[in-house]
Each structure stands twice: as structure tokens, then as C-alpha cells.
VEXDOFI-243964 format. One record per residue (C-alpha): x, y, z; residue number from 1; residue in three letters; chain. Coordinates in nm, 3 decimals. Each point is the difference from the previous one (the first is absolute). Example, Ala and Ser with C-alpha at 12.3 -4.5 7.8 and 13.67 -1.06 7.14 Angstrom:
BEGIN
c1 = 1.230 | c2 = -0.450 | c3 = 0.780 | n = 1 | res = Ala | chain = A
c1 = 0.137 | c2 = 0.344 | c3 = -0.066 | n = 2 | res = Ser | chain = A
***
This chain:
BEGIN
c1 = 0.000 | c2 = 0.000 | c3 = 0.000 | n = 1 | res = Met | chain = A
c1 = 0.282 | c2 = 0.240 | c3 = 0.090 | n = 2 | res = Lys | chain = A
c1 = 0.170 | c2 = -0.079 | c3 = -0.328 | n = 3 | res = Arg | chain = A
c1 = -0.319 | c2 = 0.076 | c3 = -0.196 | n = 4 | res = Leu | chain = A
c1 = -0.040 | c2 = 0.335 | c3 = 0.176 | n = 5 | res = Ile | chain = A
c1 = 0.366 | c2 = 0.078 | c3 = -0.070 | n = 6 | res = Gly | chain = A
c1 = -0.044 | c2 = -0.080 | c3 = -0.369 | n = 7 | res = Ile | chain = A
c1 = -0.314 | c2 = 0.216 | c3 = -0.022 | n = 8 | res = Ile | chain = A
c1 = 0.180 | c2 = 0.292 | c3 = 0.166 | n = 9 | res = Leu | chain = A
c1 = 0.294 | c2 = -0.044 | c3 = -0.234 | n = 10 | res = Leu | chain = A
c1 = -0.232 | c2 = 0.004 | c3 = -0.304 | n = 11 | res = Val | chain = A
c1 = -0.168 | c2 = 0.322 | c3 = 0.123 | n = 12 | res = Phe | chain = A
c1 = 0.337 | c2 = 0.164 | c3 = 0.063 | n = 13 | res = Ala | chain = A
c1 = 0.130 | c2 = -0.100 | c3 = -0.343 | n = 14 | res = Ala | chain = A
c1 = -0.318 | c2 = 0.124 | c3 = -0.169 | n = 15 | res = Ala | chain = A
c1 = 0.029 | c2 = 0.334 | c3 = 0.181 | n = 16 | res = Gly | chain = A
c1 = 0.363 | c2 = 0.032 | c3 = -0.103 | n = 17 | res = Phe | chain = A
c1 = -0.075 | c2 = -0.072 | c3 = -0.366 | n = 18 | res = Phe | chain = A
c1 = -0.290 | c2 = 0.249 | c3 = -0.005 | n = 19 | res = Val | chain = A
c1 = 0.229 | c2 = 0.268 | c3 = 0.147 | n = 20 | res = Ala | chain = A
c1 = 0.275 | c2 = -0.072 | c3 = -0.255 | n = 21 | res = Val | chain = A
c1 = -0.256 | c2 = 0.002 | c3 = -0.284 | n = 22 | res = Lys | chain = A
c1 = -0.129 | c2 = 0.341 | c3 = 0.114 | n = 23 | res = Asp | chain = A
c1 = 0.350 | c2 = 0.143 | c3 = 0.024 | n = 24 | res = Ile | chain = A
c1 = 0.094 | c2 = -0.130 | c3 = -0.345 | n = 25 | res = Val | chain = A
c1 = -0.327 | c2 = 0.136 | c3 = -0.144 | n = 26 | res = Arg | chain = A
c1 = 0.061 | c2 = 0.343 | c3 = 0.154 | n = 27 | res = Met | chain = A
c1 = 0.363 | c2 = -0.002 | c3 = -0.109 | n = 28 | res = His | chain = A
c1 = -0.104 | c2 = -0.080 | c3 = -0.357 | n = 29 | res = Gly | chain = A
c1 = -0.226 | c2 = 0.307 | c3 = -0.019 | n = 30 | res = Arg | chain = A
c1 = 0.290 | c2 = 0.237 | c3 = 0.041 | n = 31 | res = Gly | chain = A
c1 = 0.003 | c2 = 0.319 | c3 = 0.200 | n = 32 | res = Val | chain = A
c1 = 0.014 | c2 = 0.361 | c3 = -0.112 | n = 33 | res = Asn | chain = A
c1 = 0.290 | c2 = 0.195 | c3 = 0.145 | n = 34 | res = Ala | chain = A
c1 = -0.238 | c2 = 0.246 | c3 = 0.166 | n = 35 | res = Asp | chain = A
c1 = -0.161 | c2 = -0.289 | c3 = 0.192 | n = 36 | res = Gln | chain = A
c1 = 0.324 | c2 = -0.091 | c3 = 0.176 | n = 37 | res = Leu | chain = A
c1 = 0.053 | c2 = 0.149 | c3 = 0.345 | n = 38 | res = Pro | chain = A
c1 = 0.241 | c2 = 0.289 | c3 = 0.034 | n = 39 | res = Gln | chain = A
c1 = 0.331 | c2 = -0.113 | c3 = 0.140 | n = 40 | res = Arg | chain = A
c1 = 0.118 | c2 = 0.218 | c3 = 0.286 | n = 41 | res = Pro | chain = A
c1 = 0.366 | c2 = 0.090 | c3 = -0.011 | n = 42 | res = Gln | chain = A
c1 = 0.160 | c2 = 0.002 | c3 = 0.341 | n = 43 | res = Ile | chain = A
c1 = 0.356 | c2 = 0.044 | c3 = -0.116 | n = 44 | res = Thr | chain = A
c1 = 0.111 | c2 = 0.160 | c3 = -0.320 | n = 45 | res = Glu | chain = A
c1 = 0.362 | c2 = 0.106 | c3 = 0.008 | n = 46 | res = Tyr | chain = A
c1 = 0.089 | c2 = 0.334 | c3 = -0.155 | n = 47 | res = Thr | chain = A
c1 = 0.326 | c2 = -0.121 | c3 = -0.149 | n = 48 | res = Glu | chain = A
c1 = -0.119 | c2 = -0.169 | c3 = -0.317 | n = 49 | res = Arg | chain = A
c1 = 0.113 | c2 = -0.344 | c3 = -0.097 | n = 50 | res = Ser | chain = A
c1 = -0.096 | c2 = -0.204 | c3 = -0.300 | n = 51 | res = Ser | chain = A
c1 = -0.095 | c2 = -0.277 | c3 = 0.243 | n = 52 | res = Cys | chain = A
c1 = -0.361 | c2 = 0.002 | c3 = 0.119 | n = 53 | res = Glu | chain = A
c1 = -0.111 | c2 = -0.261 | c3 = 0.251 | n = 54 | res = Val | chain = A
c1 = -0.356 | c2 = -0.041 | c3 = 0.122 | n = 55 | res = Glu | chain = A
c1 = -0.057 | c2 = -0.180 | c3 = 0.328 | n = 56 | res = Val | chain = A
c1 = -0.354 | c2 = -0.134 | c3 = 0.026 | n = 57 | res = Phe | chain = A
c1 = -0.175 | c2 = -0.102 | c3 = 0.318 | n = 58 | res = Phe | chain = A
c1 = -0.282 | c2 = -0.232 | c3 = -0.111 | n = 59 | res = Phe | chain = A
c1 = -0.270 | c2 = -0.065 | c3 = 0.259 | n = 60 | res = Tyr | chain = A
c1 = -0.365 | c2 = -0.089 | c3 = 0.056 | n = 61 | res = Val | chain = A
c1 = -0.264 | c2 = 0.173 | c3 = 0.213 | n = 62 | res = Ser | chain = A
c1 = 0.007 | c2 = -0.254 | c3 = 0.283 | n = 63 | res = Thr | chain = A
c1 = 0.167 | c2 = 0.125 | c3 = 0.319 | n = 64 | res = Glu | chain = A
c1 = 0.345 | c2 = -0.150 | c3 = 0.041 | n = 65 | res = Cys | chain = A
c1 = 0.248 | c2 = 0.115 | c3 = 0.268 | n = 66 | res = Pro | chain = A
c1 = 0.292 | c2 = -0.169 | c3 = -0.178 | n = 67 | res = Thr | chain = A
c1 = -0.094 | c2 = 0.177 | c3 = -0.324 | n = 68 | res = Cys | chain = A
c1 = 0.005 | c2 = 0.331 | c3 = 0.188 | n = 69 | res = Asp | chain = A
c1 = 0.353 | c2 = -0.073 | c3 = 0.124 | n = 70 | res = Ile | chain = A
c1 = 0.118 | c2 = -0.085 | c3 = -0.352 | n = 71 | res = Ile | chain = A
c1 = -0.158 | c2 = 0.320 | c3 = -0.139 | n = 72 | res = Arg | chain = A
c1 = 0.152 | c2 = 0.220 | c3 = 0.273 | n = 73 | res = Glu | chain = A
c1 = 0.350 | c2 = -0.143 | c3 = -0.029 | n = 74 | res = Glu | chain = A
c1 = 0.007 | c2 = 0.015 | c3 = -0.380 | n = 75 | res = Ala | chain = A
c1 = -0.121 | c2 = 0.360 | c3 = 0.000 | n = 76 | res = Ser | chain = A
c1 = 0.259 | c2 = 0.099 | c3 = 0.262 | n = 77 | res = Glu | chain = A
c1 = 0.283 | c2 = -0.174 | c3 = -0.187 | n = 78 | res = Val | chain = A
c1 = -0.084 | c2 = 0.176 | c3 = -0.325 | n = 79 | res = Ile | chain = A
c1 = -0.013 | c2 = 0.335 | c3 = 0.177 | n = 80 | res = Gly | chain = A
c1 = 0.343 | c2 = -0.054 | c3 = 0.155 | n = 81 | res = Ser | chain = A
c1 = 0.203 | c2 = -0.126 | c3 = -0.297 | n = 82 | res = Leu | chain = A
c1 = 0.323 | c2 = 0.195 | c3 = -0.060 | n = 83 | res = Glu | chain = A
c1 = 0.199 | c2 = 0.071 | c3 = -0.314 | n = 84 | res = Lys | chain = A
c1 = 0.312 | c2 = -0.184 | c3 = 0.120 | n = 85 | res = Asp | chain = A
c1 = -0.198 | c2 = -0.325 | c3 = 0.030 | n = 86 | res = Glu | chain = A
c1 = -0.039 | c2 = 0.002 | c3 = -0.379 | n = 87 | res = Phe | chain = A
c1 = 0.362 | c2 = 0.062 | c3 = -0.091 | n = 88 | res = Gly | chain = A
c1 = -0.063 | c2 = 0.366 | c3 = -0.082 | n = 89 | res = Gly | chain = A
c1 = -0.277 | c2 = -0.043 | c3 = -0.260 | n = 90 | res = Asp | chain = A
c1 = -0.316 | c2 = 0.065 | c3 = 0.197 | n = 91 | res = Leu | chain = A
c1 = -0.305 | c2 = -0.156 | c3 = -0.168 | n = 92 | res = Pro | chain = A
c1 = -0.344 | c2 = 0.152 | c3 = -0.001 | n = 93 | res = Arg | chain = A
c1 = -0.202 | c2 = -0.215 | c3 = 0.241 | n = 94 | res = Ile | chain = A
c1 = -0.379 | c2 = 0.006 | c3 = 0.002 | n = 95 | res = Ile | chain = A
c1 = -0.213 | c2 = -0.155 | c3 = 0.275 | n = 96 | res = Trp | chain = A
c1 = -0.345 | c2 = -0.129 | c3 = -0.096 | n = 97 | res = Ser | chain = A
c1 = -0.267 | c2 = -0.166 | c3 = 0.212 | n = 98 | res = Glu | chain = A
c1 = -0.248 | c2 = -0.207 | c3 = -0.200 | n = 99 | res = Val | chain = A
c1 = -0.310 | c2 = -0.175 | c3 = 0.134 | n = 100 | res = Asn | chain = A
c1 = -0.040 | c2 = -0.294 | c3 = -0.238 | n = 101 | res = Val | chain = A
c1 = -0.368 | c2 = -0.028 | c3 = 0.092 | n = 102 | res = Glu | chain = A
c1 = -0.084 | c2 = 0.335 | c3 = -0.161 | n = 103 | res = Glu | chain = A
c1 = -0.137 | c2 = -0.009 | c3 = -0.356 | n = 104 | res = Pro | chain = A
c1 = 0.274 | c2 = 0.018 | c3 = -0.260 | n = 105 | res = Gly | chain = A
c1 = 0.271 | c2 = -0.134 | c3 = 0.230 | n = 106 | res = Asn | chain = A
c1 = -0.070 | c2 = -0.370 | c3 = -0.062 | n = 107 | res = Glu | chain = A
c1 = 0.257 | c2 = 0.002 | c3 = -0.277 | n = 108 | res = Lys | chain = A
c1 = 0.280 | c2 = 0.026 | c3 = 0.255 | n = 109 | res = Tyr | chain = A
c1 = -0.095 | c2 = -0.341 | c3 = 0.141 | n = 110 | res = Ile | chain = A
c1 = 0.079 | c2 = -0.160 | c3 = -0.335 | n = 111 | res = Leu | chain = A
c1 = 0.287 | c2 = 0.232 | c3 = -0.096 | n = 112 | res = Asp | chain = A
c1 = 0.199 | c2 = -0.068 | c3 = 0.318 | n = 113 | res = Tyr | chain = A
c1 = -0.140 | c2 = -0.336 | c3 = 0.115 | n = 114 | res = Gly | chain = A
c1 = -0.142 | c2 = 0.153 | c3 = 0.317 | n = 115 | res = Leu | chain = A
c1 = -0.156 | c2 = -0.229 | c3 = 0.256 | n = 116 | res = Tyr | chain = A
c1 = 0.038 | c2 = 0.209 | c3 = 0.315 | n = 117 | res = Thr | chain = A
c1 = 0.092 | c2 = 0.348 | c3 = 0.115 | n = 118 | res = Thr | chain = A
c1 = 0.355 | c2 = 0.067 | c3 = -0.115 | n = 119 | res = Thr | chain = A
c1 = 0.256 | c2 = 0.243 | c3 = -0.138 | n = 120 | res = Ile | chain = A
c1 = 0.097 | c2 = 0.004 | c3 = -0.368 | n = 121 | res = Val | chain = A
c1 = 0.295 | c2 = 0.201 | c3 = -0.135 | n = 122 | res = Val | chain = A
c1 = -0.031 | c2 = 0.104 | c3 = -0.366 | n = 123 | res = Leu | chain = A
c1 = 0.247 | c2 = 0.151 | c3 = -0.247 | n = 124 | res = Asp | chain = A
c1 = -0.216 | c2 = 0.267 | c3 = -0.166 | n = 125 | res = Arg | chain = A
c1 = 0.239 | c2 = 0.021 | c3 = -0.296 | n = 126 | res = Asn | chain = A
c1 = -0.038 | c2 = -0.374 | c3 = -0.056 | n = 127 | res = Asn | chain = A
c1 = -0.338 | c2 = -0.116 | c3 = 0.140 | n = 128 | res = Pro | chain = A
c1 = 0.085 | c2 = -0.361 | c3 = -0.080 | n = 129 | res = Glu | chain = A
c1 = 0.260 | c2 = 0.021 | c3 = 0.279 | n = 130 | res = Arg | chain = A
c1 = -0.154 | c2 = -0.025 | c3 = 0.346 | n = 131 | res = Trp | chain = A
c1 = 0.044 | c2 = -0.188 | c3 = 0.324 | n = 132 | res = Lys | chain = A
c1 = -0.261 | c2 = -0.113 | c3 = 0.252 | n = 133 | res = Arg | chain = A
c1 = 0.132 | c2 = 0.017 | c3 = 0.357 | n = 134 | res = Leu | chain = A
c1 = -0.200 | c2 = -0.275 | c3 = 0.170 | n = 135 | res = Asp | chain = A
c1 = 0.268 | c2 = -0.037 | c3 = 0.268 | n = 136 | res = Glu | chain = A
c1 = -0.149 | c2 = 0.304 | c3 = 0.175 | n = 137 | res = Val | chain = A
c1 = -0.245 | c2 = -0.236 | c3 = 0.171 | n = 138 | res = Trp | chain = A
c1 = 0.279 | c2 = -0.203 | c3 = 0.161 | n = 139 | res = Asn | chain = A
c1 = 0.177 | c2 = 0.315 | c3 = 0.119 | n = 140 | res = Leu | chain = A
c1 = -0.295 | c2 = 0.206 | c3 = 0.124 | n = 141 | res = Ala | chain = A
c1 = 0.047 | c2 = -0.121 | c3 = 0.359 | n = 142 | res = Ser | chain = A
c1 = 0.329 | c2 = 0.194 | c3 = 0.013 | n = 143 | res = Ser | chain = A
c1 = -0.030 | c2 = 0.357 | c3 = -0.127 | n = 144 | res = Arg | chain = A
c1 = 0.380 | c2 = 0.036 | c3 = -0.016 | n = 145 | res = Asp | chain = A
c1 = 0.043 | c2 = -0.313 | c3 = -0.213 | n = 146 | res = Arg | chain = A
c1 = -0.295 | c2 = 0.101 | c3 = -0.219 | n = 147 | res = Leu | chain = A
c1 = 0.140 | c2 = 0.349 | c3 = -0.048 | n = 148 | res = Ser | chain = A
c1 = 0.349 | c2 = -0.132 | c3 = -0.084 | n = 149 | res = Asp | chain = A
c1 = -0.147 | c2 = -0.249 | c3 = -0.248 | n = 150 | res = Phe | chain = A
c1 = -0.214 | c2 = 0.262 | c3 = -0.175 | n = 151 | res = Leu | chain = A
c1 = 0.288 | c2 = 0.249 | c3 = -0.019 | n = 152 | res = Arg | chain = A
c1 = 0.235 | c2 = -0.264 | c3 = -0.142 | n = 153 | res = Ser | chain = A
c1 = -0.251 | c2 = -0.129 | c3 = -0.256 | n = 154 | res = Glu | chain = A
c1 = -0.099 | c2 = 0.347 | c3 = -0.125 | n = 155 | res = Ile | chain = A
c1 = 0.362 | c2 = 0.115 | c3 = -0.029 | n = 156 | res = Val | chain = A
c1 = 0.113 | c2 = -0.321 | c3 = -0.177 | n = 157 | res = Glu | chain = A
c1 = -0.299 | c2 = 0.007 | c3 = -0.234 | n = 158 | res = Phe | chain = A
c1 = 0.067 | c2 = 0.365 | c3 = -0.087 | n = 159 | res = Ser | chain = A
c1 = 0.360 | c2 = -0.078 | c3 = -0.095 | n = 160 | res = Lys | chain = A
c1 = -0.132 | c2 = -0.220 | c3 = -0.281 | n = 161 | res = Gly | chain = A
c1 = -0.217 | c2 = 0.273 | c3 = -0.153 | n = 162 | res = Cys | chain = A
c1 = 0.014 | c2 = 0.068 | c3 = -0.371 | n = 163 | res = Glu | chain = A
c1 = 0.168 | c2 = 0.336 | c3 = -0.042 | n = 164 | res = Arg | chain = A
***
């Protein structure tokens, strides 16, 4: 009896998953006008211009999540505190964007970046095919210092590989 109930629950879960994926694919296929996309707030935009432009996305959902809040806070603070010498003298333009993937028009990011949870994605704006999803933030969120060091290191290293 327990096995039958387990199988029924598994079937319902699988059906729900496939319906959600079908809806996302259907919405993604429709396309989105540029004016429908949310405005991306810029927290840090350095005045010394560089040909390197890096966008750091914080992808999230509406559900309350204390760990997500820690990840958001640390990433935002790291971006605001980056210094020119960390980049070997060529300071990139770094843009911070927070995107709720549940809002209409943002479903495309789920497919584009293989999102399955709240996370950080670093994108080379000069070469949008080059990006990195930083899923490790979840393992490091219990230590703000380790999380901050990880984010700083990943953003700096990623920026060094920018197309110039």
C-alpha cells in the first residue's frame, strides 16, 4: 500500500514538473519585446571606462528565503567594494542586476542559464555566450567571509577573461 501511494505521488510530481517545463518552453518560444524586460538597476558603474563589461545577476523567486537574502547582500557588497588593483589595472564596468524569474518575461533566463534555484550568474556583456553560474554560493552562505571571498575571486577571475 505504501509503495502504491509512493508511486502515485511520484506520478503527480512528475506530471507537475512536465507541465511547468511545457509552460516555460511555450512562454520562451513566444519571445519578449525589449520594453517588456525589467529595468536592470546599476549599483556600480566605474567612471574609468574599460572595454570589459560584466553583468552580475542575482536570480531569485518571490518566496521568502533567508539564505537568498544573505547571498544577495554579500554579492551586492562585494561589487560595491571592488578596487582597480584587483583587476590588474584594467577596471571593468560591472553592473548588478536583480531578476525575479517568476515575473512575466523573465522565464527565458531559466532556460538560458539552466536555473533551478536562486543563484548568481556572471555574464560577459561583450560576449553573451560567455557566462558562469555560481551555484557554490549555497554551500558558502553559512560563512559570510567565505562567501564574500568566493564572490570576489570569481568576479575578478571572470572579468580577466573578458573580450576586449
